[in-house]
C-alpha positions in Angstrom: -27.8 101.7 -61.0 -26.1 99.4 -63.5 -22.4 99.9 -64.0 -21.0 100.7 -67.5 -19.4 98.0 -69.5 -15.7 97.8 -69.0 -15.0 99.0 -72.5 -17.4 102.0 -72.2 -15.9 103.0 -68.9 -12.4 102.8 -70.3 -13.3 105.0 -73.3 -15.1 107.5 -71.0 -12.0 107.7 -68.8 -9.9 108.8 -71.8 -11.8 112.1 -71.7 -10.1 112.8 -68.3 -7.9 114.9 -70.6 -9.2 117.1 -73.4 -9.8 115.2 -76.7 -11.9 115.4 -79.8 -13.6 112.3 -81.3 -10.9 111.8 -83.9 -8.2 111.6 -81.2 -10.1 109.1 -79.1 -10.7 106.9 -82.3 -6.9 106.9 -82.9 -6.2 106.0 -79.3 -8.4 102.9 -79.3 -8.0 102.0 -83.0 -11.8 102.5 -83.7 -13.3 104.4 -86.6 -14.5 107.9 -86.1 -18.1 106.8 -86.6 -17.8 103.9 -84.1 -16.7 106.3 -81.4 -19.2 109.0 -82.3 -22.3 106.8 -82.7 -21.6 104.1 -80.1 -20.0 106.1 -77.3 -19.8 109.9 -77.6 -23.5 110.4 -78.3 -24.5 108.4 -75.2 -21.9 110.1 -73.0 -23.0 113.6 -74.2 -26.7 112.8 -73.7 -26.1 111.6 -70.1 -24.1 114.7 -69.3 -20.8 112.9 -68.7 -18.9 115.3 -71.0 -18.5 119.0 -71.4 -17.2 121.1 -74.3 -14.0 123.0 -73.5 -13.3 124.3 -77.0 -14.5 123.8 -80.6 -14.7 119.9 -81.1 -12.9 119.1 -77.8 -14.4 117.6 -74.7 -13.5 116.6 -71.2 -15.1 114.7 -68.4 -17.8 116.7 -66.5 -18.2 116.4 -62.8 -21.1 114.0 -63.4 -18.9 111.9 -65.6 -16.2 111.7 -63.0 -18.8 110.8 -60.4 -20.2 108.1 -62.7 -16.7 106.5 -63.1 -16.0 106.7 -59.3 -19.4 105.3 -58.6 -18.9 102.4 -61.0 -15.5 101.5 -59.5 -16.9 101.6 -56.0 -19.8 99.3 -57.0 -17.4 96.9 -58.7 -15.2 96.9 -55.6 -18.3 96.3 -53.4 -19.0 93.2 -55.5 -15.6 91.8 -54.8 -16.0 92.5 -51.1 -19.6 91.0 -51.0 -18.4 87.9 -52.8 -15.4 87.4 -50.5 -17.4 88.0 -47.3 -20.3 85.8 -48.5 -17.8 83.0 -49.1 -16.7 83.4 -45.5 -20.4 83.1 -44.3 -20.8 86.7 -43.2 -24.5 87.7 -42.7 -26.0 90.5 -44.8 -25.9 92.8 -41.8 -22.2 92.2 -41.4 -21.6 92.7 -45.1 -23.4 96.0 -45.1 -21.3 97.2 -42.1 -18.0 96.2 -43.8 -18.9 97.9 -47.1 -19.5 101.2 -45.2 -16.3 100.8 -43.3 -14.0 99.8 -46.2 -15.3 101.9 -49.1 -17.9 104.2 -47.6 -20.7 102.6 -49.6 -24.1 102.5 -47.8 -26.3 100.1 -49.6 -29.9 99.3 -48.7 -30.8 95.9 -47.2 -32.7 94.9 -50.4 -29.7 95.8 -52.6 -27.4 93.8 -50.3 -29.8 90.8 -50.5 -30.1 90.9 -54.3 -26.3 91.3 -54.8 -25.5 88.4 -52.5 -28.0 86.2 -54.2 -26.8 87.1 -57.7 -23.1 86.8 -56.9 -23.5 83.4 -55.1 -25.6 82.0 -58.0 -23.1 83.4 -60.6 -20.1 82.0 -58.8 -21.9 78.7 -57.8 -21.3 79.3 -54.1 -23.3 77.1 -51.7 -25.9 78.9 -49.6 -24.8 79.8 -46.1 -28.1 78.6 -44.5 -28.4 75.4 -46.4 -27.1 72.4 -44.5 -24.3 70.5 -46.2 -24.8 66.8 -46.7 -22.2 64.1 -47.2 -23.5 61.1 -49.0 -21.2 58.7 -50.8 -22.5 57.7 -54.2 -22.1 54.0 -53.5 -24.2 50.9 -53.8 -26.6 51.9 -51.0 -27.1 55.3 -52.7 -28.0 53.6 -56.0 -30.4 51.3 -54.2 -32.0 54.3 -52.6 -32.4 55.9 -56.1 -34.3 52.8 -57.2 -36.6 53.1 -54.3 -37.3 56.8 -54.9 -37.9 56.1 -58.6 -40.5 53.5 -57.6 -42.2 54.9 -54.5 -40.8 58.3 -54.1 -41.6 61.9 -54.7 -39.2 64.7 -55.6 -40.4 68.1 -54.6 -38.7 71.5 -54.8 -37.4 71.3 -51.2 -38.2 67.7 -50.1 -37.8 64.0 -50.9 -40.7 61.8 -49.8 -40.9 58.0 -49.7 -44.2 56.1 -49.5 -44.8 52.4 -48.8 -47.0 50.1 -46.7 -44.3 47.5 -46.0 -42.9 48.1 -42.5 -39.7 46.3 -43.6 -39.0 48.8 -46.4 -39.9 51.7 -44.2 -37.5 50.5 -41.5 -34.8 50.0 -44.2 -35.4 53.5 -45.5 -35.2 55.0 -42.0 -31.9 53.3 -41.3 -30.5 54.7 -44.6 -31.6 58.3 -43.7 -30.0 57.8 -40.2 -26.7 56.6 -41.7 -26.6 59.8 -43.8 -27.4 62.0 -40.9 -30.6 63.3 -42.6 -33.5 64.4 -40.4 -36.8 63.1 -41.5 -40.5 63.1 -40.5 -42.7 60.1 -40.5 -46.5 59.7 -40.6 -49.1 57.1 -41.5 -51.9 58.0 -43.8 -55.5 56.8 -43.5 -54.8 54.2 -46.2 -52.1 52.6 -44.1 -49.3 54.0 -46.2 -46.2 55.3 -44.4 -44.8 58.6 -45.6 -41.2 59.6 -44.8 -40.1 63.2 -45.7 -36.7 64.8 -45.8 -36.5 68.5 -46.3 -33.2 69.5 -47.8 -32.5 71.5 -51.0 -29.0 69.8 -51.2 -30.6 66.4 -51.0 -33.1 67.3 -53.8 -30.3 68.6 -55.9 -28.2 65.4 -55.4 -31.1 63.1 -56.2 -32.1 65.1 -59.3 -28.6 64.8 -60.6 -29.4 61.1 -61.2 -33.2 61.0 -61.6 -34.1 64.4 -63.3 -37.4 64.7 -61.4 -38.2 61.1 -62.3 -38.5 62.1 -66.0 -35.4 60.2 -67.2 -32.3 58.5 -65.8 -28.9 60.2 -65.9 -25.9 58.8 -67.7 -24.4 58.1 -64.3 -27.0 55.3 -63.9 -27.1 54.2 -67.5 -23.3 53.9 -67.9 -22.5 53.0 -64.3 -20.6 50.1 -63.0 -22.3 46.7 -63.1 -22.6 46.3 -59.4 -24.1 49.8 -59.0 -26.7 49.1 -61.7 -27.7 45.9 -60.0 -28.2 47.7 -56.7 -30.3 50.4 -58.6 -32.4 47.6 -60.0 -32.8 46.0 -56.6 -34.2 49.3 -55.2 -36.5 49.8 -58.2 -37.8 46.2 -58.2 -38.3 46.3 -54.4 -40.7 49.1 -54.8 -42.6 48.5 -58.0 -41.5 45.0 -58.8 -43.2 41.6 -58.2 -42.4 37.9 -58.5 -45.3 35.6 -59.0 -46.6 32.3 -60.5 -49.4 32.4 -63.1 -51.8 29.5 -63.5 -53.5 28.3 -66.7 -55.4 25.0 -67.1 -54.8 23.0 -70.4 -57.8 20.8 -71.1 -56.0 19.0 -73.9 -53.4 17.8 -71.5 -55.6 17.7 -68.4 -53.0 19.5 -66.3 -52.1 22.9 -64.9 -49.4 25.0 -66.4 -47.5 27.1 -63.8 -45.3 29.9 -65.1 -43.0 32.0 -63.0 -42.4 35.6 -63.8 -40.8 38.8 -62.5 -42.5 42.0 -63.5 -41.7 45.7 -62.9 -44.4 48.4 -63.3 -43.1 51.5 -65.0 -45.5 54.3 -65.9 -43.1 56.6 -67.6 -42.1 55.6 -71.2 -38.6 57.1 -71.2 -37.9 55.4 -67.9 -39.3 52.1 -69.1 -37.1 52.2 -72.2 -34.0 53.1 -70.2 -34.6 50.4 -67.7 -34.9 47.8 -70.5 -31.5 49.1 -71.8 -30.0 48.6 -68.3 -31.4 45.1 -68.1 -30.0 44.3 -71.5 -26.6 45.7 -70.6 -26.7 43.3 -67.6 -27.4 40.3 -69.8 -31.2 39.9 -69.4 -33.7 39.2 -72.1 -36.6 41.3 -71.0 -39.9 41.9 -72.7 -42.2 44.8 -72.1 -45.7 46.2 -72.8 -47.1 49.7 -72.3 -46.4 49.9 -68.5 -44.5 46.7 -67.5 -41.2 45.0 -68.0 -41.2 41.2 -67.7 -38.6 38.5 -67.1 -40.0 35.1 -67.9 -37.2 32.9 -68.9 -35.8 30.6 -66.3 -32.2 31.6 -66.9 -33.2 35.3 -66.4 -35.1 34.6 -63.2 -32.2 32.5 -61.8 -29.8 35.3 -62.8 -32.0 37.8 -61.1 -31.9 35.7 -57.9 -28.1 35.4 -58.0 -27.3 39.0 -58.8 -30.1 41.3 -57.8 -32.9 39.9 -55.6 -35.3 42.2 -53.6 -34.4 44.2 -50.5 -34.2 41.5 -47.7 -37.5 40.6 -46.0 -39.6 42.8 -48.3 -43.1 41.4 -48.5 -45.5 40.5 -51.3 -48.4 42.9 -51.1 -50.7 42.4 -54.2 -50.9 38.6 -54.7 -54.1 36.7 -54.2 -52.2 33.6 -53.0 -48.9 34.8 -51.5 -49.6 38.1 -49.9 -47.4 38.6 -46.8 -44.8 36.1 -47.9 -41.2 37.3 -48.6 -40.5 38.2 -52.2 -37.0 36.7 -51.9 -38.4 33.5 -50.5 -40.7 33.0 -53.5 -37.9 34.0 -55.8 -35.6 31.5 -54.1 -38.2 28.7 -54.4 -38.7 29.4 -58.1 -34.9 29.6 -58.8 -33.7 26.6 -56.8 -36.6 24.2 -56.3 -39.5 24.8 -58.7 -38.2 22.7 -61.6 -37.2 19.9 -59.2 -40.4 19.8 -57.2 -41.8 16.3 -57.8 -44.8 16.9 -55.6 -45.7 20.0 -57.6 -45.5 18.1 -60.8 -48.0 15.5 -59.5 -50.4 18.2 -58.2 -50.3 19.9 -61.6 -52.1 16.9 -63.0 -55.0 17.3 -60.5 -57.9 19.5 -61.3 -57.9 21.5 -58.0 -55.6 24.5 -58.3 -55.9 25.1 -54.6 -53.8 22.0 -54.0 -50.9 23.6 -55.9 -51.3 26.9 -54.1 -51.3 25.3 -50.7 -48.3 23.2 -51.5 -46.3 26.2 -52.6 -47.4 28.2 -49.6 -46.1 25.3 -47.4 -42.8 25.3 -49.2 -42.5 29.1 -48.6 -43.1 28.6 -44.9 -40.3 26.1 -44.7 -37.7 28.3 -46.5 
């Protein structure tokens, strides 16, 4: 049974003594019609009042029972809230209610009351394990990884990748946060790491909003935190590569370095460009990719961001298996000064250029 509103109960209690409607209206400074239409009629219909003389009424036994019942229920909510905060079980709460105020509630009522009160008062669930994760650089890097290769469920956070290096990095991160995880390998060769924790899901969604858009914490975060977020994001869905095109008019190859990031969500793509711009990059984008093609941007990326250490190139025809950072380092520090490369670019065989760069990467 729902309790009366505080105002309704206070007005009903005034009829503990004999009163007519006019006297009640004077006591609470309401109009006669307000008392009559909004309160008296309802009380009379419910049987909470009985007539004692012409125009005068007093609380009936049912009315007194209703007030006492309401007060007992309100008191029970205080007790339930306090005991729930102290991690009492529903069975223990039920026992205490009967002992303290003589109220015997059903198990289902106790359950619903506990749930409602905890939600209303933002009390953490007794059975949900607490997590302690510092929102530092490692956490922001983790957010980037989840944004690229992760899945956010109702109760779980999953991470998928084929690179054993990134999988090992991710496992170590979960261990450092004392999070239990499960690991399996799919038939495709992709590793899946799953953490089941409602608290963890809630924390991640505070920043990633179910991977629909980025939070202000990321967009307006400190420079070093944004760089680490970008490192995680690029380590999952980013690539560094060299594109080749032959110019017949000059009888030479043109080799252009580029860093790209695949982003399949338009709001995320736009927000990532904003982050890059805020960090001083001149990025360009198309429907599903963000590109860094200028030498100064690539060198800046090498100095300030990089990829997660030892992460491997997986989708290149020529450099699959090589370290992303090694290719990035070659492009940033040796590419423009590579005299042998410049000579090979004048030869018709592209394979000579590819072989030379592969040899350089092996010696990094």
